[in-house]
C-alpha positions in Angstrom: 0.0 0.0 0.0 2.3 2.4 -0.9 1.9 6.1 -0.3 3.8 8.4 -2.7 5.1 12.1 -2.0 5.0 14.6 -4.5 4.8 18.3 -5.0 4.6 21.3 -7.5 7.8 22.1 -5.6 9.7 19.5 -7.0 10.3 21.4 -10.4 12.3 24.3 -10.8 12.7 26.9 -13.7 15.9 25.9 -15.5 17.7 27.7 -18.6 16.7 26.1 -22.0 19.4 23.1 -22.5 20.1 22.5 -19.0 21.2 19.1 -18.4 19.4 18.2 -15.3 16.0 16.6 -16.5 13.7 18.4 -14.1 10.6 17.8 -16.0 10.9 14.0 -15.1 9.2 14.6 -11.5 5.8 15.7 -13.1 6.0 13.4 -15.8 6.5 10.4 -13.4 3.5 11.3 -11.6 1.5 11.6 -15.0 2.6 8.4 -16.1 2.0 6.7 -12.6 -1.7 8.0 -13.0 -2.1 7.3 -16.8 -0.8 3.8 -16.5 -2.9 2.9 -13.8 0.1 2.3 -11.5 -0.9 4.4 -8.9 -4.6 6.0 -8.0 -4.9 9.8 -7.2 -5.4 9.1 -3.5 -2.0 7.7 -3.2 -0.2 11.1 -3.7 0.4 13.6 -0.8 2.2 16.6 -0.5 4.7 16.1 2.0 5.2 19.8 3.0 8.8 21.2 3.9 11.2 19.9 6.1 11.8 21.3 9.5 14.9 23.3 10.2 15.5 21.0 13.3 15.6 18.2 10.9 18.1 19.8 8.2 20.5 20.9 11.1 20.7 17.3 12.6 22.8 16.6 9.4 24.1 19.8 7.8 26.1 22.5 9.3 24.4 25.8 10.5 26.9 27.5 8.6 25.8 25.8 5.4 22.2 25.8 5.9 21.8 29.2 6.6 24.0 30.5 3.4 21.4 28.2 1.5 18.6 29.5 3.3 19.5 33.1 2.7 20.9 32.9 -0.8 24.4 33.5 0.2 26.1 30.6 -1.4 29.2 32.0 -3.3 29.5 31.7 -7.3 31.9 29.1 -6.8 29.4 26.8 -4.5 26.5 27.7 -7.0 28.9 26.4 -9.8 29.7 22.8 -7.8 25.7 22.6 -7.3 25.0 23.0 -11.1 21.5 24.6 -10.2 20.7 28.4 -9.8 20.7 29.8 -6.7 17.0 31.1 -5.9 14.1 30.8 -3.5 12.6 28.1 -5.5 15.6 25.8 -5.1 15.5 26.2 -1.3 11.8 25.4 -1.3 12.2 22.6 -3.5 15.2 21.1 -1.4 13.1 21.2 1.8 10.2 19.8 0.2 12.3 16.9 -1.5 13.8 16.4 1.9 10.7 16.2 3.4 9.4 13.7 0.9 11.9 11.3 1.9 11.4 11.7 5.7 7.6 11.4 5.5 8.3 8.1 3.2 10.4 6.9 6.0 7.6 7.4 8.7 5.2 5.8 6.6 7.3 3.2 5.6 7.5 2.3 9.1 3.5 1.7 9.0 3.1 0.4 5.6 6.2 -1.5 4.8 7.3 0.8 1.7 6.8 4.4 0.9 8.1 6.4 -2.2 9.3 9.6 -3.1 8.9 11.0 -6.5 12.1 12.7 -6.0 15.2 12.8 -3.3 18.2 10.6 -3.5 20.3 13.7 -3.3 23.4 11.9 -2.2 26.2 14.4 -3.3 25.2 16.7 -0.6 27.7 16.9 2.5 27.4 18.4 5.8 28.6 21.7 4.8 28.5 22.0 1.4 26.2 20.7 -2.0 27.5 19.3 -5.2 26.3 17.7 -8.1 22.8 18.8 -8.3 22.3 18.1 -4.4 21.7 20.9 -2.1 20.5 19.0 0.9 21.0 15.1 1.7 17.3 13.7 2.0 18.5 10.5 2.6 20.7 11.5 5.7 18.0 13.7 7.2 15.3 11.2 7.0 18.0 8.8 8.5 18.8 11.0 11.5 15.4 11.5 12.0 14.4 8.0 12.6 17.6 7.8 14.9 16.8 10.8 16.8 13.3 9.7 17.3 14.3 6.1 18.3 12.2 4.8 15.2 15.1 2.7 13.9 18.2 1.3 15.7 20.2 0.0 12.7 19.8 1.9 9.3 20.9 0.4 5.8 21.3 2.8 2.8 21.3 0.7 -0.4 22.5 3.3 -3.0 22.5 2.1 -6.6 22.7 5.3 -8.2 25.7 5.0 -10.9 27.5 7.7 -9.0 28.9 6.8 -5.4 26.7 8.4 -2.6 29.9 10.3 -1.4 28.0 12.9 0.6 26.1 10.1 2.5 29.3 8.2 3.1 31.0 11.4 4.3 27.9 12.2 6.7 27.6 9.0 8.5 31.0 8.0 8.3 31.5 7.9 12.2 28.1 6.8 12.7 27.7 3.0 13.3 24.1 3.2 13.4 24.1 3.9 9.7 25.6 1.7 7.1 26.1 2.8 3.8 26.2 0.7 0.7 27.1 2.3 -2.7 27.3 0.1 -5.9 28.3 2.6 -8.5 30.7 2.9 -11.7 34.1 3.1 -10.5 35.6 5.5 -13.2 33.0 8.1 -13.0 31.9 11.2 -10.9 32.8 12.0 -8.1 36.6 11.7 -9.0 37.3 11.9 -5.6 35.3 9.1 -3.7 34.7 9.0 -0.2 34.4 5.7 1.8 31.4 4.0 2.5 30.7 1.2 4.8 30.8 -1.0 1.6 31.7 0.2 -2.0 31.4 -1.9 -5.0 33.1 0.1 -7.9 32.0 -1.4 -11.2 33.9 -1.5 -14.6 32.3 0.4 -17.4 30.1 -0.8 -19.5 28.7 -3.5 -17.2 25.5 -5.1 -18.4 22.4 -6.8 -16.8 23.6 -10.3 -16.3 27.2 -9.4 -14.6 25.2 -6.4 -12.6 22.2 -8.4 -11.3 24.8 -11.3 -10.3 26.8 -9.4 -8.3 24.1 -7.2 -6.6 22.3 -10.6 -6.0 25.5 -12.4 -4.4 26.1 -9.1 -2.2 22.8 -7.8 -0.8 21.4 -11.0 0.9 24.6 -11.3 2.9 24.9 -7.8 3.6 21.4 -7.9 5.2 22.5 -10.7 7.1 25.6 -8.9 8.8 24.0 -5.7 9.2 20.9 -6.5 10.7 18.9 -3.6 9.5 15.6 -2.5 10.9 15.1 0.2 8.3 16.5 0.6 4.6 16.5 3.7 2.4 16.9 2.7 -1.3 18.1 5.1 -3.6 16.9 3.9 -7.0 18.7 6.2 -9.6 18.1 5.0 -13.3 21.4 6.5 -14.4 22.8 3.0 -14.7 21.0 2.6 -18.0 23.0 2.2 -21.1 21.4 5.3 -22.7 22.5 7.4 -19.7 24.7 10.5 -21.0 26.4 10.3 -17.7 26.2 6.7 -16.5 29.0 4.5 -18.3 27.3 1.4 -17.4 24.9 -0.7 -19.8 22.0 -1.9 -18.4 18.5 -2.2 -19.9 15.3 -0.9 -18.8 14.5 -4.6 -18.0 18.0 -5.1 -16.1 17.1 -2.1 -14.1 13.4 -3.2 -13.3 15.2 -6.7 -12.1 17.2 -4.6 -10.0 14.5 -3.0 -8.5 12.4 -5.9 -7.9 15.7 -7.7 -6.2 16.1 -4.9 -3.7 12.8 -4.5 -2.6 11.8 -8.3 -2.9 14.2 -8.9 -0.1 13.0 -5.9 1.9 9.5 -7.3 1.3 10.5 -11.0 2.2 12.3 -10.2 5.4 9.6 -7.4 6.8 12.0 -4.7 6.4 10.4 -1.3 6.1 11.9 0.8 2.9 11.8 4.2 1.8 12.8 4.6 -1.8 14.4 7.6 -3.4 14.3 8.5 -7.4 18.1 9.2 -7.5 19.7 10.4 -11.0 18.7 9.7 -14.5 20.4 11.5 -17.7 19.2 9.6 -20.8 19.0 11.3 -23.9 15.5 10.3 -24.1 13.3 11.7 -21.1 10.9 9.2 -21.9 13.5 6.5 -21.0 14.2 8.0 -17.8 10.4 8.1 -16.5 9.8 4.6 -18.0 12.6 3.2 -15.9 11.5 5.1 -12.8 7.9 4.1 -13.1 9.1 0.5 -13.1 10.3 1.2 -9.7 7.0 2.1 -8.3 5.2 -1.0 -10.4 7.6 -3.4 -8.4 6.9 -2.1 -5.2 3.0 -2.1 -5.8 3.3 -5.5 -7.2 4.8 -6.6 -3.9 2.9 -4.5 -1.1 -0.4 -4.5 -2.5 -2.6 -1.3 -3.5 -4.6 -0.7 -0.8 -5.4 3.1 -0.5 -2.8 5.2 1.1 -4.0 6.6 4.5 -2.9 9.8 6.4 -0.3 9.4 9.2 -2.0 9.3 12.6 1.0 11.0 14.3 0.4 14.4 15.7 3.9 15.5 15.1 3.4 15.9 11.6 6.9 17.7 10.1 5.1 19.5 7.7 3.3 21.6 10.5 6.5 23.0 11.8 8.3 23.6 8.2 11.0 26.0 7.5 10.0 28.6 5.6 
């Protein structure tokens, strides 16, 4: 019974030809409805992430520069996105989407954010289209409120989750697993708890065999009580920034493998979309929609229900 976080704030006004496919977020929502994968009542607006939740992960100096539009020109270049109020609201809303997905997954088993996966955001800086690290914010929220004791981040974006690895480098309650193209962005890698760098051009069979031989044992060893899944589709062979060679069928099988293991072990899982930069935006949207299809196939399609908790972060949002 997935609940799906989405918002008009997930979009940005970007210059023509910008390589970040911002249109995909609204197109995913439209396609989920048009294909009958998700009914309208499963979508909800997660609101804005509370400042106190941001500050559990990000330094006050960095967050205040973001909030007050005081990032330097060099910092804006590293982000690759224009500095404006719209970006602040998008970052807060996307982070709220993953945080709220985590809370709903505790109840329903799974929940998905139609954005998020901004794993290149560090505690004190943003990089690679990532302003705030939604995965880290949501994981820190669960730990702070004692809603989870051991978290596993399964990051299968084609790029290493360097910001997440850095943020939780000294936190034993969060295990970071990143399986990514080795010779790809970021050039300087951080050290996750488990990094699996992949050779360029890896295709479906080898990728799925490696993931299938790695993840079950990792779950046995870490014994998480909550999983965050970063389901980037930039592993596709059509991706301009990916350098792997997965097909859409292979990417879908990857999602089914990860989500199937979580379902079989009754592990709550919050899913974030991550990256995707194929030439045709239809390939990006299609691959992302397969992630949602996999979740619905496993957990069913009962209507999403509002959370019963009174302390909804959306009611205490940063503005």
